N, C-alpha and C positions, 0 to 999 in steps of 0.2 A: 705594035710590037710586043712580045712577051717580056722582052728585056726591061720596057719601062715600067711595068707593073713590079718587076724584081726590084728595080732602083727605088720605086716609091715604098715598097715594103722596108728596104734597107734604111733609107732616109727616116721613116717612121720609127724604126727601132733604135736608130741613133738618137732621135729627138727624145724617145722615152729613157733611154740609157741615162742621158745626159742631163735630164730634167733637174732641176736644182742646183747645177753645178755653173759655176761662172767660169767661162773660159771660150776659146775658140776650137771647134775640132780641126785638127791638123792632118790626121790620116785616118783611113779606113782600111782594114786588111780582111778580105773576103776569100773563103776557100770555095772552088767552084769544081765540083766533080765533073769528069768528062762525061758522063752519062746523065747529068743534071737537065739536060736539055736547054742550057743556056751557052750562046755563043759569048765567049770571053771579050771580043772584039766589040761586037754590038751592045754588050753590057757597058764597056767603058764609054762608048760614044753616047749612050743614054744617059750616063752619069754626068758626062760633061755637058748636056743640054739640060737635064733636070735638075741639077743642084743649085743653078742660080736662085738666088733669093731664099735659099734654104740654111739651116745651120750647117751643112756641109758645103757651103759656097766656096770655101777656100781649102778644103779639104782634099789631099791626094787619095785616088783609090787605088790600092795595091790588091791584085787579084792572084791568088795562088792556085795553080792548078793540082787536082788531085786525081791521080790514076785510079781507074776501076780495079778493084780488087775482089776475088770470091773464096769463100772458105766453105768447108762442108758444115751443113745444118745439123748433123749428128755429133761428129767429133771435134769440131772446129779447125781441122786441117786447113792451111791456105792452099789453094788449088792454084797453080801457076798459069799465068797468063797464057793463052793459046792451047791448053789442054782442054780435054773433054770436061764438060761441066759435072763431073762426076768424081768422089773421092775414090782414090786409088787404094787407100787403107780400108775404109769400112762400106764402100759403095754408096754412101749417103749423098743427095743432091746438093748441088752447090746453091749458096744463096749469096747475092751481092753484100758484101761487108762493108765497101768502101767504093765512092765515086759516083753517088748520085746526090750528095749533098750541096747545099748552097748554105754556108756559114759565116756569120758576122764574127769573125775572130778577134778582132782588136779595133778599139777606139782610142786613138791617141789625142788627148786635149791638152792645150796649153792654158793653163789657169792664169788669169791677169790679177 
């Protein structure tokens, strides 16, 4: 499953960010865009399996969904969802401005 490779990268990133800090990871907050190609339910399931024996073993995973948004590539005007992917103001083509990301937003570390 693709979600396992995402979780592997997530845990590797947490390990890199927390290196040199004493404490336990308590929470991970991850933003997942609706067009990121990742199923949030499968990602959570993969996390539950993969985190055993890692720095994230006791950490809660919070997944924040991010809706897709488009904007004009020329003038930056946001293009409403469901509309043609062309700017009504200048005729520019739409570009995806949000919704394809997978971001580690927050690591909560309990210092001992």
